[in-house]
Structures are given as structure tokens and as C-alpha cells.
C-alpha positions as CSV (number, residue, x, y, z in Angstrom):
1,M,116.0,68.9,-7.5
2,L,112.4,67.7,-8.1
3,S,109.4,69.8,-6.9
4,I,106.0,68.1,-6.9
5,A,103.5,71.0,-6.5
6,G,101.0,73.2,-8.0
7,S,101.4,76.0,-10.4
8,D,101.0,79.7,-9.7
9,P,100.8,81.7,-12.9
10,S,101.7,85.0,-11.0
11,G,105.1,83.4,-10.3
12,G,105.2,84.0,-6.5
13,A,104.4,80.6,-5.1
14,G,104.1,77.0,-6.0
15,I,106.2,75.4,-8.7
16,Q,107.4,78.9,-10.0
17,A,108.6,79.8,-6.5
18,D,110.3,76.5,-6.0
19,L,112.2,76.7,-9.3
20,K,113.4,80.2,-8.4
21,A,114.5,79.1,-5.0
22,F,116.4,76.1,-6.4
23,A,118.2,78.4,-8.9
24,A,119.0,81.0,-6.2
25,R,120.4,78.2,-4.1
26,G,122.7,76.9,-6.9
27,V,120.8,73.6,-7.8
28,Y,119.0,72.5,-11.0
29,G,115.3,72.5,-10.7
30,M,112.7,70.0,-12.2
31,A,108.9,70.0,-11.7
32,A,105.9,67.6,-11.6
33,L,102.6,69.5,-11.6
34,T,99.7,68.4,-9.3
35,A,97.4,71.3,-10.1
36,L,96.9,74.3,-12.2
37,T,95.6,77.4,-10.3
38,A,94.3,80.7,-11.5
39,Q,95.7,83.2,-9.0
40,N,97.6,86.4,-8.4
41,T,98.7,88.4,-5.4
42,Q,95.2,89.0,-4.4
43,G,94.0,85.3,-4.2
44,V,93.0,82.1,-6.0
45,T,90.0,82.1,-8.3
46,G,90.3,78.7,-9.8
47,V,91.9,75.2,-9.4
48,H,92.3,72.6,-12.1
49,I,93.6,69.2,-10.6
50,V,96.0,67.2,-12.6
51,P,94.9,63.4,-12.9
52,A,96.8,61.4,-10.2
53,R,98.1,58.8,-12.8
54,F,99.6,61.7,-14.8
55,V,101.2,63.2,-11.7
56,A,102.9,59.8,-11.1
57,D,103.9,59.6,-14.8
58,Q,105.7,63.0,-14.5
59,I,107.6,61.9,-11.4
60,R,108.6,58.5,-12.9
61,A,109.7,60.2,-16.2
62,V,112.3,62.4,-14.3
63,F,113.6,59.6,-12.2
64,D,114.0,57.3,-15.3
65,D,116.4,59.6,-16.8
66,I,117.8,62.1,-14.4
67,R,119.6,61.9,-11.0
68,V,117.4,63.4,-8.3
69,D,119.3,64.5,-5.2
70,A,116.2,65.7,-3.2
71,V,112.5,66.1,-3.5
72,K,110.2,68.9,-2.4
73,I,106.5,68.2,-2.0
74,G,104.0,71.0,-2.0
75,M,100.4,71.2,-3.0
76,I,98.9,67.6,-3.2
77,A,95.3,68.6,-3.8
78,N,93.6,65.4,-3.0
79,A,93.9,61.9,-1.5
80,E,94.3,60.1,-4.9
81,I,97.3,62.3,-5.7
82,A,98.8,61.7,-2.3
83,G,98.7,58.0,-3.0
84,A,100.2,58.4,-6.5
85,V,103.1,60.5,-5.2
86,A,103.7,58.0,-2.4
87,D,103.8,55.0,-4.9
88,A,106.0,56.9,-7.4
89,L,108.6,57.7,-4.7
90,T,108.6,54.3,-3.1
91,P,111.5,53.0,-5.2
92,H,113.6,56.0,-4.1
93,R,113.6,55.9,-0.4
94,N,117.3,57.1,-0.2
95,V,116.3,60.5,-1.6
96,P,115.6,63.3,0.9
97,V,112.0,64.6,0.9
98,V,110.9,67.9,2.2
99,L,107.1,68.0,2.7
100,D,105.4,71.4,2.8
101,P,101.8,70.5,3.8
102,V,100.0,73.2,1.7
103,M,96.4,73.5,2.8
104,V,95.3,77.1,2.3
105,A,96.5,79.9,0.1
106,K,97.5,83.3,1.5
107,G,94.1,84.6,0.4
108,G,92.3,81.9,2.3
109,A,91.4,79.5,-0.6
110,R,91.6,75.8,0.4
111,L,94.2,74.0,-1.6
112,L,93.8,70.6,0.0
113,A,90.6,68.5,0.0
114,P,89.5,67.6,3.6
115,D,89.7,63.9,2.8
116,A,93.3,64.3,1.7
117,V,94.6,65.4,5.2
118,E,94.4,61.7,6.4
119,A,96.1,60.5,3.2
120,L,98.9,63.0,3.6
121,K,99.5,62.0,7.2
122,V,99.5,58.3,6.5
123,L,101.3,58.2,3.1
124,L,103.6,61.1,3.0
125,L,104.5,62.2,6.5
126,P,106.3,59.0,7.3
127,R,108.3,59.4,4.0
128,A,109.5,63.0,4.9
129,T,113.0,63.8,5.9
130,V,111.6,67.0,7.2
131,V,108.0,68.4,7.2
132,T,107.6,72.2,7.4
133,P,104.0,73.1,8.6
134,N,103.0,76.6,9.8
135,L,100.9,76.7,12.9
136,P,97.4,76.5,11.2
137,E,98.6,73.5,9.1
138,A,100.1,71.8,12.2
139,A,96.7,72.3,14.0
140,A,94.8,70.8,11.0
141,L,97.1,67.8,10.7
142,L,96.7,67.0,14.5
143,G,93.0,67.9,14.7
144,E,93.8,70.4,17.4
145,A,93.6,74.1,18.3
146,E,96.2,76.3,16.8
147,A,99.4,76.7,19.0
148,A,99.6,80.2,20.6
149,T,102.7,79.8,22.7
150,R,106.2,78.3,22.4
151,D,105.4,75.6,24.9
152,A,102.3,74.6,22.7
153,M,104.5,74.6,19.6
154,E,106.8,72.2,21.3
155,E,104.0,69.8,22.3
156,Q,102.5,69.9,18.8
157,A,105.9,69.3,17.1
158,E,106.4,66.2,19.3
159,R,103.0,64.8,18.2
160,L,103.9,65.6,14.5
161,L,107.2,63.8,14.9
162,A,105.3,60.8,16.3
163,L,103.5,60.6,12.9
164,G,106.8,59.4,11.3
165,P,108.9,62.2,9.7
166,A,112.6,62.2,10.5
167,A,112.3,65.9,11.5
168,V,109.7,68.6,12.0
169,L,110.2,72.3,11.3
170,L,107.2,74.0,12.9
171,K,107.0,77.6,11.7
172,G,106.0,80.2,14.3
173,G,105.2,83.2,12.2
174,H,101.5,83.1,13.2
175,L,102.5,83.6,16.9
176,G,102.6,87.4,16.4
177,G,104.8,89.7,18.2
178,R,108.2,91.1,17.1
179,D,109.8,87.7,16.6
180,S,109.2,84.9,14.0
181,P,110.6,81.8,15.7
182,D,110.7,78.3,14.1
183,L,111.2,75.1,16.1
184,L,113.2,72.3,14.5
185,L,112.6,69.0,16.2
186,S,114.1,65.6,15.4
187,R,114.8,62.4,17.4
188,T,118.2,63.8,18.4
189,G,116.9,67.0,19.9
190,S,115.4,70.4,19.2
191,T,116.6,73.8,18.1
192,W,114.9,77.2,18.0
193,L,115.7,79.1,14.9
194,E,115.1,82.7,15.9
195,G,114.2,85.4,13.5
196,E,113.1,89.1,13.6
197,R,109.6,89.7,12.1
198,I,109.8,91.8,8.9
199,E,106.9,94.1,8.5
200,T,105.8,93.7,4.8
201,A,102.9,92.6,2.8
202,N,105.2,90.7,0.4
203,T,104.7,87.2,2.0
204,H,103.3,85.4,-1.1
205,G,105.2,82.0,-1.5
206,T,107.2,82.2,1.8
207,G,106.4,78.6,2.7
208,C,107.1,77.3,-0.7
209,T,110.4,79.2,-0.8
210,L,111.6,78.0,2.6
211,S,110.8,74.3,2.0
212,S,112.5,74.5,-1.4
213,A,115.6,76.2,0.0
214,I,115.8,73.5,2.6
215,A,115.5,70.7,0.0
216,A,118.2,72.4,-2.1
217,E,120.6,72.5,0.9
218,L,119.9,68.8,1.7
219,A,120.7,68.0,-2.0
220,K,124.1,69.7,-1.6
221,G,124.8,67.5,1.4
222,A,123.8,69.6,4.4
223,T,122.3,68.1,7.6
224,V,118.7,69.0,8.4
225,E,119.9,71.4,11.0
226,E,122.3,73.2,8.6
227,A,119.7,73.2,5.8
228,A,117.0,74.8,7.9
229,A,119.2,77.4,9.3
230,T,120.6,78.3,5.8
231,A,117.1,78.4,4.3
232,K,115.7,80.6,7.1
233,R,118.5,83.3,6.5
234,F,117.9,83.0,2.7
235,L,114.1,83.6,3.1
236,A,114.7,86.5,5.5
237,G,116.9,88.1,2.9
238,A,114.4,87.5,0.2
239,I,111.6,89.1,2.3
240,R,113.7,92.2,3.3
241,A,114.5,92.7,-0.5
242,S,111.0,92.1,-1.7
243,A,110.3,95.9,-1.9
244,E,112.8,96.0,-4.7
245,L,110.1,94.3,-6.8
246,T,106.8,95.8,-7.8
247,V,104.5,92.9,-8.5
248,G,100.7,93.0,-7.9
249,S,98.6,94.9,-5.5
250,G,98.1,92.2,-2.9
251,H,100.5,89.9,-1.1
252,G,103.6,90.4,-3.3
253,P,106.3,87.7,-3.7
254,V,109.6,87.7,-2.0
255,H,112.8,88.5,-4.0
256,H,114.3,85.0,-4.6
257,F,117.2,86.5,-6.5
258,H,118.2,89.3,-3.9
259,G,121.7,87.9,-3.7
260,L,122.2,87.6,-7.4
261,W,120.8,90.6,-9.2
262,T,123.4,93.2,-9.4
263,E,121.8,95.5,-11.9
264,R,118.7,97.6,-10.7
265,R,116.1,99.2,-12.9
């Protein structure tokens, strides 16, 4: 598994969350960094962008030596990096790609330059096996108002699918209410993945974790439908168990290893 994303030194999101999710789902994780961030559970205070050429060098170094069964793309940061990632992945079109269009951090800090949105849409969306936006990200990609109903989610998912990915997993956590439904749409049909909303402040890295878990299941041979359902169950368990961790005073991380840690402090 290869994650192409930014670093979170507090360990709850980004590359660190991806590698934890890979390990928890039983796959070997590798990473190509697009950015270094200064952040914790309370927010992002700084971003240092990795040069686009060096991002591509990292990706090529992995592919030149190691079998890659799936790729997860997270924080891209700018249009130049989007182009470099697309070019580096071009020779590997048979490898599944999960694209998590990271735009804004939990605390509100922008993680994607405005001019990069179009590059992401044109260069990376058509390459994706599945794209996993939340409702604000879907609205930004489409240049529309944020969906507030399931009907609106279905309409936006259709428009996202028309941009070229093989499937769209539109996450409905921002709808509010007691449920947290996600819509999986592909050219063969649609499925609602239902879920109960879990009341907790520990939601740092949920998007990174879900997309990484989907990629891990695809790497193991699952269909997109199977991978999305398994990943959603895994994330729900990680959120429910998050109170077992005591990390920071803001939006804490989920417990990636809730199914593996048998000893408790």
C-alpha cells in the first residue's frame, strides 16, 4: 500500500493515520509525503510544501522496487503536486487508487490551494477507482452549495461520477441528525451505507482513516462495495473506542488499533 499525503506530527491524521489504518487492516504501508504540517488536535499552525518533483521522486522510488497493490491519495496541497502525482502514476493504471480530496483540516485551516481544485478534478479524479469527499468537499469540487438532504447527495454524487472516477463515496456526516449515511455510487448502481452517529469529539483523521481502509481492502482483492462497507465498519469501531485513548485537548484521534490491542493501561 502506498499513501501519497501530508504529515501530521500529532499522529491522528495524514500519513500517520494512513499507516496506522494500513497496519490495522493487515497490509504493509509505504508513504510519499506531499507536505509537512505543524498541527495537533487543536488545529494547524503551519504548512511546508514538498517540491512537486521530489514528491514524484518518492512515488517512483517505491514503484521501481516494491509491488504496490493500491494507492491512497490524500493532501495534494497545490496544482503542481497534482500534476506530478498524476504523471508518476500514469505507468501504473492497473493499480487501484482511492482519492480523498483533502481541502480543509478539522480546525478550519485550508490544506488545498484554490487553484489546485481544478487540477485535482482534471488530473486525479478520472484516475480514481473511488473518490471519498465529504459534503463540503463535494460542494467545492462542483462549485455548488453543500448538500443538505439525501436527494441532494444523490444529485451531487451523479455529477461527481460524471467527472471520471469509477465510483464515488459521498460521506453524509455533515447532514446532522442521529444518522451518518454515506452514498456509494458507481456506473452499476448506488448503495446507501447506513451508520449511527457516534457522539464524540474524537474525529481527527476520520476521512484519512476511512479512505486508507478502503484502499487496504481493495489491495486485498475486495470489490469497491465490499471495501467501502468493511471500511465504514472499521471506522465506526475506531470512533467508538477512541475514548480509550487520551490524546490532546481538541479533536482527538480515532483508535485505529481497537481490534488489536488486548492489553490496556
